[in-house]
Each structure stands twice: as structure tokens, then as C-alpha cells.
C-alpha positions as CSV (number, residue, x, y, z in Angstrom):
1,X,0.0,0.0,-0.1
2,X,2.7,2.4,0.9
3,X,4.6,2.0,-2.4
4,X,1.3,2.5,-4.4
5,X,0.4,5.8,-2.5
6,X,4.1,6.9,-2.9
7,X,3.8,6.4,-6.6
8,X,0.6,8.1,-7.0
9,X,2.2,11.1,-5.2
10,X,5.0,11.1,-7.5
11,X,2.8,10.9,-10.5
12,X,0.8,13.9,-9.3
13,X,4.2,15.9,-8.8
14,X,5.5,14.8,-12.3
15,X,2.6,16.7,-13.8
16,X,3.6,19.8,-12.2
17,X,6.1,21.1,-14.8
18,X,3.3,21.9,-17.2
19,X,2.0,24.3,-14.6
20,X,5.3,26.0,-13.7
21,X,4.6,29.2,-15.7
22,X,1.2,29.7,-14.1
23,X,2.4,28.9,-10.6
24,X,5.3,31.4,-11.1
25,X,2.9,34.0,-12.5
26,X,0.6,33.6,-9.5
27,X,3.6,33.7,-7.1
28,X,4.8,36.9,-8.8
29,X,1.4,38.3,-8.4
30,X,1.5,37.6,-4.6
31,X,4.9,39.0,-4.2
32,X,3.8,42.4,-5.8
33,X,0.8,42.4,-3.4
34,X,3.2,42.1,-0.3
35,X,5.6,44.6,-2.0
36,X,2.8,47.1,-2.4
37,X,2.1,47.0,1.3
38,X,-1.1,45.1,0.8
39,X,-2.4,41.9,2.4
40,X,-3.1,38.3,1.3
41,X,-6.3,36.5,2.7
42,X,-6.6,32.9,2.2
43,X,-9.7,30.6,2.5
44,X,-10.7,27.0,2.0
45,X,-12.4,24.1,3.8
46,X,-11.3,21.1,5.8
47,X,-7.6,20.3,4.9
48,X,-7.7,23.4,2.6
49,X,-8.5,25.4,5.7
50,X,-5.4,24.0,7.3
51,X,-3.4,25.0,4.3
52,X,-4.9,28.5,4.4
53,X,-3.7,28.8,8.0
54,X,-0.3,27.2,7.4
55,X,0.3,29.9,4.5
56,X,-0.7,32.7,6.5
57,X,1.7,31.5,9.2
58,X,4.6,31.3,6.7
59,X,4.1,35.0,5.8
60,X,3.4,36.4,9.3
61,X,6.2,34.4,10.8
62,X,8.8,33.3,8.3
63,X,9.5,31.0,5.7
64,X,13.2,30.6,5.3
65,X,14.4,34.2,5.9
66,X,14.4,36.1,9.0
67,X,12.4,39.2,8.1
68,X,9.5,41.5,9.2
69,X,6.0,40.0,9.4
70,X,3.9,40.5,6.2
71,X,0.2,40.9,6.3
72,X,-1.7,37.7,5.7
73,X,-5.0,36.4,7.0
74,X,-6.5,33.0,7.0
75,X,-10.3,33.4,7.0
76,X,-10.7,30.1,8.6
77,X,-9.6,30.8,12.1
78,X,-12.1,33.1,13.8
79,X,-14.8,30.8,15.3
80,X,-17.0,33.7,16.6
81,X,-17.0,35.2,13.0
82,X,-17.5,31.7,11.3
83,X,-20.3,30.7,13.5
84,X,-22.0,34.1,13.6
85,X,-21.9,34.5,9.8
86,X,-22.8,30.9,9.4
87,X,-25.8,31.3,11.6
88,X,-27.1,34.6,10.5
89,X,-26.2,34.4,6.8
90,X,-25.5,30.7,6.1
91,X,-22.2,28.8,5.6
92,X,-21.9,29.9,2.0
93,X,-20.9,33.4,3.2
94,X,-18.6,32.7,6.0
95,X,-15.6,33.8,3.7
96,X,-17.3,36.4,1.5
97,X,-18.5,38.6,4.6
98,X,-14.8,38.6,5.9
99,X,-13.6,39.6,2.4
100,X,-16.1,42.5,2.5
101,X,-14.9,43.7,5.8
102,X,-11.2,42.9,5.5
103,X,-10.3,43.1,1.9
104,X,-9.2,46.3,0.0
105,X,-8.2,47.1,-3.5
106,X,-4.6,45.8,-4.1
107,X,-5.0,42.8,-1.7
108,X,-5.2,39.3,-3.0
109,X,-7.3,36.3,-2.1
110,X,-6.2,32.8,-2.5
111,X,-9.1,30.4,-2.5
112,X,-8.2,26.7,-2.1
113,X,-10.6,23.9,-3.2
114,X,-9.9,20.4,-4.1
115,X,-13.1,20.2,-6.0
116,X,-13.1,23.6,-7.5
117,X,-16.7,24.0,-6.5
118,X,-16.7,25.1,-2.8
119,X,-19.6,27.6,-2.7
120,X,-18.1,29.5,0.3
121,X,-15.0,30.0,-1.7
122,X,-16.6,31.0,-5.0
123,X,-18.7,33.8,-3.1
124,X,-15.4,34.9,-1.4
125,X,-14.0,35.3,-5.0
126,X,-16.9,37.3,-6.1
127,X,-16.6,39.5,-3.1
128,X,-12.8,39.9,-3.6
129,X,-13.3,41.0,-7.2
130,X,-15.9,43.5,-6.2
131,X,-13.3,45.0,-3.7
132,X,-10.7,45.2,-6.6
133,X,-8.6,42.4,-5.1
134,X,-6.4,40.0,-7.2
135,X,-7.8,36.4,-7.0
136,X,-5.8,33.2,-7.1
137,X,-7.0,29.6,-6.7
138,X,-5.4,26.4,-5.8
139,X,-7.8,23.7,-7.2
140,X,-8.1,20.0,-7.9
141,X,-9.8,17.7,-10.4
142,X,-11.1,19.7,-13.5
143,X,-10.8,23.1,-11.5
144,X,-14.7,23.3,-11.2
145,X,-16.6,26.5,-11.2
146,X,-13.7,28.4,-9.6
147,X,-11.2,27.9,-12.4
148,X,-13.0,30.5,-14.7
149,X,-13.8,32.8,-11.7
150,X,-10.4,33.8,-10.7
151,X,-7.5,35.7,-12.3
152,X,-4.8,32.9,-11.7
153,X,-6.2,29.3,-11.4
154,X,-3.7,26.4,-10.6
155,X,-5.5,23.2,-11.1
156,X,-4.1,19.9,-10.0
157,X,-5.6,17.3,-12.4
158,X,-6.0,14.5,-10.1
159,X,-9.2,13.1,-8.3
160,X,-7.5,12.0,-5.1
161,X,-8.0,14.7,-2.4
162,X,-4.9,13.8,-0.4
163,X,-2.7,14.0,-3.5
164,X,-4.2,17.4,-4.5
165,X,-3.5,18.7,-1.0
166,X,-0.1,17.5,-0.9
167,X,0.7,19.2,-4.3
168,X,-1.2,22.4,-3.0
169,X,1.1,22.6,0.1
170,X,4.1,22.3,-2.1
171,X,2.9,25.2,-4.2
172,X,2.2,27.3,-1.2
173,X,5.8,26.7,0.1
174,X,7.1,27.6,-3.3
175,X,5.0,30.8,-3.2
176,X,6.3,31.7,0.2
177,X,9.9,31.3,-1.0
178,X,9.1,33.6,-4.2
179,X,7.6,36.1,-2.0
180,X,10.6,36.1,0.4
181,X,13.0,36.3,-2.3
182,X,11.3,39.0,-4.4
183,X,10.8,41.3,-1.2
184,X,14.2,40.3,0.4
185,X,15.7,43.8,-0.1
186,X,12.5,45.4,1.0
187,X,12.1,43.4,4.4
């Protein structure tokens, strides 16, 4: 079983080179957001929520370089907001309401969805666009509805959620490195 899963993981990663330009384009966009003094907000559900929190921690803490903190917010962490909005407006709006309150022109939203069809992430993208924010998505399968809704879509063409999430985390780490390197002289 281990060797089969390991091989599936490798197969997923072997498909990444065809996405290299899109991944670097999205990473450069995120680097410009930080360089411009703006923030990155990130959202997703389940394991993607954990990835959102992980990426925000890399930007506020550090990835590989000692530097000042950069503004990043995982929209998955405030249980009072999540439960209030979920109760009063519905779960589909838990991220969009936060984007409306926290997002500004020049900021970026990263939406993470292994299906590409998470309604609450899609509504967050719509809210981000209305705020004049850049939109980036890490997606799986065929990209779903989110693929055509964002400025930069990275679609991991696999059907296994775990393999998609492993690849998403690798890309988030790559973006953290890109942002650090592109902003090293400004830190």
C-alpha cells in the first residue's frame, strides 16, 4: 500500500512542470501584493482550511528568511465570525463576509478547493473581485466553477483529495519562497 500511494504522489508531482509558468505567475502576483504594502487573505474548507492557516503563518512568521512580518489572514480561524456569519447568513457566506470587511483594492485572495466547486470559496472570490482584489485559486480535479472565476487558477488534475492537498502545500511553500526572495531587499 505504501509504495502505491508513494507512486501516486510522485505521479501527481510529475505533472507539475506543465503548470510552472502559471504557478510562477501567481507567485509573482502575490509578491507584488506584499511589496505594495497590501495583504493576502486565504480561505478553504477542511484540509484546505489548514493549508490556508499554514500559508498565513509562513507570511506572518517566516518561511526561510528572518524578516519582518507580512500581512496575511486565514479566513478560517475566527470561530466567532465563522459561527455568527454561518448562523445569520449561512455557511456559503462565511468567507465572503470577511472579504467584504477585511479586503481592500490591491489585496489578494487565495481560494483553495480540491473540488473547485466550494460555494463559500466561490462567493469569497466574487466579493474579492468587487473589492478590486487579485484572485488566485489552488484547485483540483478539473478546476470546477472556480477555475473560470479567478485571475490565476492552478489546477491539479487529479481526483485524489490527499494527493491534491499535498501538491497544494508544495505550491504554497514555493510561493512563500518566491515572496521572500522577491521582497528580500524590502524586508
